[in-house]
Structure formats: structure tokens, C-alpha cells
C-alpha positions in Angstrom: 45.9 -29.8 -13.6 45.5 -28.4 -10.0 49.2 -28.7 -9.8 49.7 -26.1 -12.7 49.4 -22.9 -10.7 52.2 -24.2 -8.4 54.4 -25.0 -11.2 53.9 -21.4 -12.7 54.8 -19.9 -9.5 58.0 -21.7 -8.9 59.0 -20.7 -12.5 58.4 -17.2 -12.0 60.3 -17.3 -8.8 63.2 -18.7 -10.6 63.1 -15.7 -13.2 61.9 -17.9 -16.1 58.9 -17.7 -18.3 56.4 -20.3 -17.5 54.6 -20.3 -20.9 57.7 -21.5 -22.8 57.8 -24.6 -20.9 55.9 -28.1 -21.3 54.7 -30.2 -18.6 57.8 -32.1 -19.3 59.9 -29.2 -18.0 58.0 -29.5 -14.7 58.7 -33.1 -14.0 61.9 -32.8 -12.1 60.0 -30.2 -9.8 57.1 -32.2 -9.4 59.1 -35.4 -8.0 60.6 -33.3 -5.5 57.5 -31.5 -4.3 55.5 -32.5 -1.1 51.9 -31.7 -1.3 49.2 -31.9 1.4 45.9 -33.1 0.2 43.0 -31.0 1.3 39.5 -32.4 2.3 37.2 -29.5 1.0 35.1 -29.7 4.4 36.2 -26.5 6.4 36.5 -26.9 10.2 36.2 -24.2 12.5 39.6 -23.9 14.6 40.0 -20.6 16.2 43.7 -19.2 16.5 45.1 -22.3 14.4 46.5 -22.1 10.9 44.5 -21.5 7.8 44.9 -25.4 7.2 44.2 -27.7 10.3 44.7 -31.4 10.8 41.4 -33.3 12.2 41.5 -37.1 12.2 44.4 -37.5 10.0 43.0 -35.3 7.3 43.9 -31.8 6.5 41.0 -29.3 6.2 40.6 -25.6 5.4 40.1 -23.4 8.5 37.1 -21.4 8.2 38.3 -19.2 11.1 40.6 -16.0 10.6 42.2 -13.6 13.0 40.0 -10.4 13.6 41.4 -7.2 12.4 41.0 -5.7 15.9 43.8 -6.6 17.8 44.0 -6.3 21.7 46.3 -3.8 23.2 48.8 -4.8 25.4 48.9 -3.7 29.1 51.1 -0.5 28.6 48.8 1.1 26.3 47.7 4.6 27.6 44.6 4.6 29.5 42.8 7.1 27.1 42.9 4.5 24.3 41.2 1.6 26.5 38.5 4.1 27.4 35.4 1.9 27.2 32.9 3.7 29.2 30.5 4.6 26.4 30.1 1.0 25.4 29.3 0.0 29.3 26.8 3.1 29.8 25.1 2.0 26.5 24.5 -1.5 27.6 23.3 -0.3 30.8 20.9 2.1 29.4 19.5 -0.7 27.1 19.5 -3.6 29.3 18.3 -1.5 32.4 20.8 -3.0 35.2 24.5 -3.5 35.9 23.7 -6.9 37.0 22.4 -7.8 33.3 25.4 -5.9 31.7 27.9 -8.0 33.9 26.2 -11.3 33.0 26.3 -10.4 29.4 30.0 -9.4 29.7 31.0 -12.6 31.4 29.4 -14.7 28.5 31.4 -12.5 25.9 34.6 -12.6 27.9 34.5 -16.4 28.3 34.1 -16.9 24.7 36.7 -14.4 23.8 39.3 -15.8 26.3 38.3 -19.5 25.5 38.0 -19.8 21.6 38.8 -23.4 21.5 35.4 -24.9 21.8 37.1 -28.7 21.8 38.9 -27.6 25.1 36.5 -25.3 26.5 32.7 -26.3 25.5 30.3 -23.3 25.0 27.9 -22.6 27.9 24.5 -23.7 26.9 22.9 -20.4 27.1 21.2 -18.2 24.4 20.3 -14.7 24.8 17.1 -13.3 23.7 16.9 -9.3 23.2 13.8 -7.6 22.4 12.7 -4.0 22.1 11.5 -1.2 19.7 13.6 -0.6 16.5 16.4 1.7 16.6 17.8 1.0 20.2 21.1 -0.4 18.8 20.6 -4.2 18.6 22.2 -4.2 15.2 25.1 -2.2 16.7 25.6 -4.8 19.1 26.1 -7.3 16.2 28.7 -4.9 14.8 30.6 -4.9 17.9 30.8 -8.6 18.0 31.7 -8.7 14.4 34.7 -6.2 14.9 36.0 -7.7 18.4 35.6 -11.6 17.5 36.2 -11.1 13.9 33.9 -11.3 10.8 34.5 -15.3 10.5 33.6 -15.8 14.3 30.0 -14.5 13.8 27.2 -15.7 11.5 24.0 -14.2 11.0 20.5 -15.1 9.9 17.8 -13.0 8.9 15.2 -15.0 10.5 14.6 -18.2 12.3 13.5 -19.9 9.3 17.2 -20.2 8.3 17.7 -22.2 11.4 15.7 -25.2 9.7 16.9 -25.6 6.2 19.0 -28.4 4.9 22.3 -26.7 5.8 21.3 -25.2 9.0 24.0 -26.8 11.0 26.5 -24.8 9.0 25.2 -21.7 10.9 26.2 -23.2 14.1 29.7 -23.6 13.2 31.1 -20.2 14.6 31.3 -18.6 17.8 28.3 -16.8 17.8 25.0 -16.9 15.7 22.8 -14.0 15.5 19.2 -14.2 14.3 18.0 -10.7 13.4 14.4 -10.8 13.7 12.7 -13.7 15.5 9.2 -14.9 15.6 9.3 -18.6 17.1 6.3 -20.6 18.7 6.7 -23.1 21.3 6.7 -26.5 20.1 7.4 -25.7 16.5 10.3 -27.1 14.4 12.3 -23.9 14.8 11.8 -24.0 18.7 12.9 -27.6 18.9 15.9 -27.2 16.9 16.9 -23.9 18.7 16.6 -25.9 22.0 18.3 -28.8 21.0 21.4 -27.0 19.3 21.6 -24.5 22.3 22.0 -27.6 24.6 24.6 -29.6 22.8 28.0 -29.3 21.2 27.5 -31.8 18.4 25.0 -33.4 16.3 24.3 -36.1 13.6 22.7 -34.6 10.6 22.3 -34.8 6.9 23.4 -31.4 5.1 21.7 -31.0 1.7 22.8 -33.4 -0.7 25.1 -35.1 1.8 24.8 -38.0 3.8 24.3 -37.9 7.8 27.5 -37.3 9.5 28.6 -35.5 12.9 28.9 -31.8 13.1 30.3 -29.5 15.8 28.1 -26.6 17.2 30.2 -24.4 18.7 28.1 -21.4 18.3 26.1 -19.6 21.1 22.7 -18.1 19.9 21.8 -14.4 20.1 18.2 -13.7 19.0 16.8 -10.1 18.3 13.0 -9.2 18.2 10.6 -6.3 18.5 8.3 -8.6 20.9 9.0 -10.7 24.1 9.5 -14.3 23.4 6.3 -16.6 23.4 8.1 -19.9 23.4 9.7 -19.8 26.8 8.7 -22.7 29.1 8.0 -22.2 33.0 11.3 -24.0 34.0 13.5 -22.9 31.1 17.3 -22.9 32.1 18.7 -21.7 28.9 17.5 -18.4 27.8 18.9 -15.1 29.0 15.9 -12.7 28.3 15.9 -9.0 28.7 14.3 -6.0 26.9 17.0 -3.8 24.9 15.4 -0.4 24.9 15.4 2.8 26.7 12.7 5.3 27.2 14.2 8.5 26.0 12.6 11.8 26.8 12.2 12.8 23.4 13.6 12.2 20.1 16.4 14.9 20.6 17.7 12.9 23.5 17.8 9.8 21.6 19.4 11.5 18.6 22.3 13.1 20.9 23.0 9.7 22.6 23.3 7.6 19.4 25.2 10.5 17.7 27.9 10.6 20.6 27.9 6.6 21.0 28.5 6.2 17.2 31.0 8.8 17.0 33.0 7.0 19.8 32.6 3.5 18.0 34.0 5.2 14.9 37.1 6.4 16.7 40.4 4.4 16.2 40.5 2.8 19.6 37.0 1.9 20.4 36.8 -1.9 19.4 40.4 -2.2 20.7 39.4 -1.0 24.0 36.3 -3.5 24.0 38.6 -6.3 23.0 41.0 -5.5 26.0 38.1 -5.4 28.1 37.1 -8.9 27.2 40.6 -10.3 27.1 41.2 -9.1 30.7 37.9 -9.7 32.6 37.8 -12.2 35.3 35.8 -15.0 34.4 37.3 -17.5 36.9 33.8 -17.9 38.8 32.1 -18.3 35.6 30.1 -21.6 35.8 29.3 -23.5 32.6 26.6 -25.6 34.5 24.8 -22.6 35.8 21.4 -21.9 34.4 20.8 -18.5 32.7 20.2 -15.6 34.7 16.7 -14.9 35.8 15.5 -11.5 34.8 12.5 -9.9 35.5 11.3 -10.0 32.0 11.9 -13.6 32.1 10.1 -14.2 35.2 7.0 -12.1 33.9 6.9 -14.3 30.7 6.8 -17.6 32.5 4.2 -16.3 34.8 1.9 -15.5 31.7 2.6 -18.9 30.0 1.6 -20.8 33.1 -1.4 -18.5 33.9 -3.1 -18.9 30.3 -3.0 -22.8 30.3 -1.9 -24.5 33.4 -4.0 -22.4 35.5 -7.1 -23.5 33.3 -6.2 -26.8 33.8 -5.9 -26.5 37.5 -9.3 -24.7 37.7 -10.9 -27.4 36.0 -9.4 -30.2 38.3 -10.9 -28.3 41.3 -14.6 -28.5 40.1 -14.7 -31.9 39.1 -15.0 -34.9 41.3 -13.2 -37.0 38.7 -9.7 -38.4 39.3 -9.1 -40.0 35.9 -8.7 -37.8 32.8 -7.5 -38.2 29.1 -6.0 -35.5 27.1 -9.1 -35.0 25.3 -10.9 -33.8 28.5 -9.1 -30.3 27.8 -9.8 -30.0 24.2 -11.5 -26.6 25.0 -8.4 -25.3 26.7 -6.1 -26.5 23.8 -8.0 -24.9 21.4 -8.5 -21.5 23.1 -4.6 -21.2 23.8 -3.4 -22.6 20.3 -1.6 -25.4 22.1 -0.3 -27.9 19.6 -0.4 -31.8 20.2 3.4 -31.7 21.1 2.9 -29.4 23.9 0.0 -31.1 25.6 1.9 -33.7 27.7 4.0 -31.1 29.1 1.1 -28.6 30.2 -0.8 -31.5 31.9 2.5 -32.3 34.0 2.9 -28.5 34.9 -0.8 -28.7 36.3 0.4 -31.7 38.4 -1.4 -34.5 36.8 0.3 -37.9 36.6 0.7 -39.9 33.6 0.2 -43.5 33.7 1.1 -46.0 31.2 -1.1 -46.5 28.1 -3.1 -49.8 28.4 -5.8 -51.6 26.9 -9.0 -51.3 29.1 -12.1 -53.4 29.0 -15.3 -51.4 29.5 -16.3 -53.2 32.6 -20.0 -52.1 31.9 -19.9 -53.8 28.3 -16.8 -56.1 28.3 -16.9 -56.6 24.6 -15.9 -53.0 24.3 -12.1 -52.3 24.7 -10.0 -48.8 24.2 -6.3 -48.0 24.6 -6.2 -45.3 27.1 -3.7 -42.7 28.2 -5.0 -42.1 31.7 -3.7 -39.0 33.6 -4.6 -39.0 37.5 -5.1 -36.0 40.0 -2.4 -34.9 42.0 -2.2 -37.3 44.8 -3.6 -40.1 43.1 -2.0 -43.2 40.9 -3.3 -46.0 39.0 -2.4 -49.5 40.1 -3.0 -52.7 37.7 -2.3 -56.1 38.7 -2.4 -58.8 36.3 -5.8 -60.8 36.8 -7.4 -58.3 39.1 -9.5 -54.9 38.7 -7.3 -51.7 38.2 -7.5 -49.4 41.3 -6.6 -45.8 42.2 -4.3 -45.2 45.1 -4.3 -41.9 47.1 -0.6 -41.4 47.7 -1.3 -39.1 50.7 -3.5 -41.4 52.9 -2.8 -44.9 51.1 -6.5 -45.3 50.7 -7.8 -47.1 47.4 -11.0 -47.3 45.2 -11.8 -49.4 42.2 -11.2 -47.7 38.8 -14.6 -48.3 37.7 -16.1 -46.3 40.5 -14.4 -42.9 39.1 -16.6 -40.7 37.5 -13.9 -39.5 35.0 -13.3 -43.2 34.0 -16.9 -44.0 33.5 -17.2 -40.9 31.2 -14.6 -42.4 29.0 -17.2 -45.1 28.0 -20.3 -43.1 28.1 -19.3 -40.4 25.6 -18.0 -40.9 22.3 -14.3 -39.4 22.1 -11.6 -40.1 19.7 -8.9 -41.9 21.0 -5.5 -39.8 21.8 
């Protein structure tokens, strides 16, 4: 029955009344018609036709051309005037260097929309600041310049962990409008994983596991700085997005002028022209995100609150060996989840040794599986049939494991195994 509408159209084109005919009247047309079977699983293919072939099957193309067209090179200069856009970005981001970095990201994706030939940069953006500073307006600019189908939005990060969350990443940009992500959470793990890859095997709601393309780059908006950034993070470009206006009148005048320009006939076309013709030949896909003052300060705070507390404890104890539960008071005081503990211990310079079954040398009937971490400069050596020893990697000296105060403490106190 899905052919019925086609048959009606053919008859109308022939000047006949479709309702006067039975299905028998259509047979001669059907025998001579060629139809393309469509798999109702859309693919995202920028700058291609509405139906695309992928691995021998035809799929609807979820991408559509943006209504904003790039002007040609002979367009008068006044129609390519983009100064209000650049000035607004510099005010909100705080420096031309950050503006240029953001423009390079945008221009690279605009000039290389085919994510199969030109994979996305593994960079995400996090912009935070007071409400009313134009973060939503930046989203509007992306939607107009790249096209509505190139930008997906999510109200908050919870939408990123739903059953069909991979669908959100099947565009050029994914914008989360209000973010509150905690390090080590499911939200954070998915954001980190999807930012750093171009495809994944996942099961969408009511479907089997299959491979999904992830061409989208993530842009996150928030009123507050991020709390999930790790000290050695390479993925996130972090910046405040606000300006300290003298008073409400100055702010009102700025945004009134900026919005008037955006509402003009040529504003979005001028931004499109800028992105299309910006030189991105030196843009490196392998480079880490730009280090900003905001990101540097946040990383320092993360290290100070947890890693420094661990380091301080190491300095005041003679013990060489530790187990994670030795730092329970630090985990509890800082809200550290079990999934974050190993990372924090490594950041403090502790060395993880393979989990083994140990016998209490003071009471050989007692055994425990221990995940022993050794102080910086020490490692644990075990040879079959011989007592375990500790090796100082700086001077080569050794000492029996049983002589370490930390190791003896494992047996003298009743502690849950980690």
C-alpha cells in the first residue's frame, strides 16, 4: 500500500482522476517502475542528497542544507561586516587568543563537514558564567550558520545517559544548555568517552547492540565552573563566558546593539563567510585543548584538595606500604567515589603493585588479598618461595616487607578488604 501515493501522483501528472481507477489500472505502471528500498535508519551525511547509500543500503539523510548561504567573494564589504560578532566574543571570553581558538574549532568543522573523511577534533568546550551573557545566543548563531539539522541540544547532562543518548551525538554539534556533572559519574564517563571517539557499539532503546557514528563535538554551558576536570585533562577548552559591565545600562545597550546586528539581513551570512574562508591549515587534530587560566586554576584546586592531602599524610608517616582504606578520611572529606581513588593515589605518586594473596608472617594461618601501594621511590618485589621485599629504586637497597610499619598495620587492625 505504500505505493498507492506514487500511483496517485502519476495519474494526476497524466491529467486523470485517480479515484476512478482500481489497482488493476496501475499494474502497467508498476511493472515499469523502479523503486529504491529505504532502511528507516537515518544517517548523517553533510552536503549529500536526501537519501544516501551506506554499505549497499539506502538511508534517509538527517542533514539538510542551512538556510544561510555563504556569500561569494565579490559581495560588498558592508555585507560581510562581522565585527560585532568578534567584539562580543572577545568581551565574553576575555581575550583574542581564546576567540581565535574557538573560531578555529568552528571553522574547521564548517570547512570539513564530512566526518568520515575529516574526523572531529577530540575537544569539547565548557563555557560558564552569569545568566544573561549570551550563551544561548551563541547556540542560535550555530543553528543559523551550520543549519538546524547540524546542531542538537539537550536541556541538561541527564539526557546524555538515556537509552537513545547516542542519537544526540549524530550531528556536528551537541549543545548541553545547563550542566552539573560530577567527576567519576556515569554522565562524566560517557562525556569523556564520546568526546574521545568517533564511533561506539551501543544498544539504543528497544534495539540490539550496533555500531553508531559519533560525529558531534560537545559544547557545555553552565552558570558555574566545572567540578569534573582532571589535572591532566586534554579534552576540554574551558573559559568564563561573561563580562563585568559597569552597570545595567551599559549591558542593555551592548546587547541591544548586538541583537540588532544579528537580526539584520546579512549578519549570519557574514559569520558563515568568515568560517568558510578562515585559514585552518595549521589546525591540528592531535593537539590538546587550549590551556586557559580558568582551566589551570580549576586543575590546581582539584589537586590541592585531595592529592595534596594524600602527600601530606605520606610525609608524616614512616610506612612505605599502604592500602586504599588508609586514606578513608580523605575520601570521605572530599566526596571521592571508589572509581576515583586509584587515580588520586597515582597522582600523589604512589605506585600500585599487583593484588596478591599474602600470609600474615606473624600468624601464618591468616591470609588476605591486598592491593598494596608503595611510597614514591619504592616498589614491591615477590619471588616464588621467597619472602616479599621492598626495593628502593633510588639507591637499590632492599628491606623485608614484614619490617614495614604499614604492612604490619594491615594485620594489627581490623580493616575491610578493598
